[in-house]
C-alpha positions in Angstrom: 0.0 0.0 0.0 1.4 3.3 -1.0 0.7 6.4 1.0 1.3 9.9 -0.3 2.9 12.3 2.1 1.5 15.9 2.3 3.8 18.4 0.7 5.8 20.6 3.0 6.1 23.3 0.4 4.2 26.5 0.9 1.4 27.4 -1.5 0.0 30.9 -2.0 -2.8 32.3 -4.2 -2.4 35.8 -5.7 -2.9 38.1 -8.6 -0.5 38.5 -11.5 0.6 42.1 -11.7 3.4 41.8 -14.3 4.3 39.3 -17.1 6.9 41.4 -19.0 9.9 39.2 -18.3 10.6 36.0 -20.1 9.3 32.9 -18.2 8.7 35.0 -15.1 5.5 36.5 -13.6 5.2 38.8 -10.6 2.4 37.8 -8.2 0.9 40.1 -5.6 -0.2 38.3 -2.4 -2.6 40.2 -0.1 -3.4 39.2 3.4 -5.6 40.7 6.1 -4.1 41.1 9.6 -5.3 42.8 12.8 -3.1 45.8 13.8 -1.4 45.1 17.1 -2.2 48.4 18.8 -5.3 49.7 17.0 -6.9 46.3 16.4 -8.1 47.4 13.0 -8.0 45.0 10.0 -5.3 46.2 7.6 -4.3 44.7 4.3 -0.6 43.8 3.9 0.9 42.8 0.6 4.0 41.1 -0.8 5.2 40.5 -4.3 6.9 37.3 -5.4 8.6 36.4 -8.7 7.4 33.0 -10.0 8.6 30.8 -12.8 6.1 30.4 -15.7 7.7 28.0 -18.2 5.2 28.4 -21.0 4.4 32.1 -20.4 0.7 31.1 -20.1 -0.4 33.5 -17.3 -1.3 37.1 -18.1 -1.8 40.3 -16.0 -5.0 40.1 -13.9 -5.1 36.3 -13.6 -5.4 34.7 -10.2 -2.8 31.9 -9.9 -1.4 29.5 -7.3 2.3 29.5 -6.7 4.4 26.9 -4.9 7.7 27.3 -3.1 10.7 25.6 -5.0 14.4 25.6 -5.2 16.1 28.9 -6.2 15.7 29.4 -9.9 17.5 32.8 -10.1 18.5 35.5 -7.7 15.0 36.6 -6.9 12.9 33.7 -8.2 12.1 30.7 -5.9 8.4 30.1 -6.6 6.8 28.2 -9.5 3.3 29.0 -10.9 1.3 25.7 -10.7 -2.3 26.4 -11.8 -4.7 29.0 -12.9 -7.4 29.7 -10.3 -9.3 32.4 -12.2 -8.9 34.0 -15.6 -8.7 37.8 -15.8 -11.8 39.6 -16.8 -11.7 41.5 -20.0 -12.4 45.2 -19.7 
């Protein structure tokens, strides 16, 4: 009987804000946290560079990224799947 172990790699879901570089996308991750002193909910954000081998994700898409080995100086995430396609304006 084979059992699959749960992945220890972090996964995040965010919005693609740039796809200008070759095989790289920039993903904006937003999270809501309660402020320590004022106890108000504030939105904190981080940008991650993710590897996109086929350049299939475009600006505005919601994607899932998974932690991986370092691919370049700033890139150690890989885009794994499209969660939601960008709406055309």
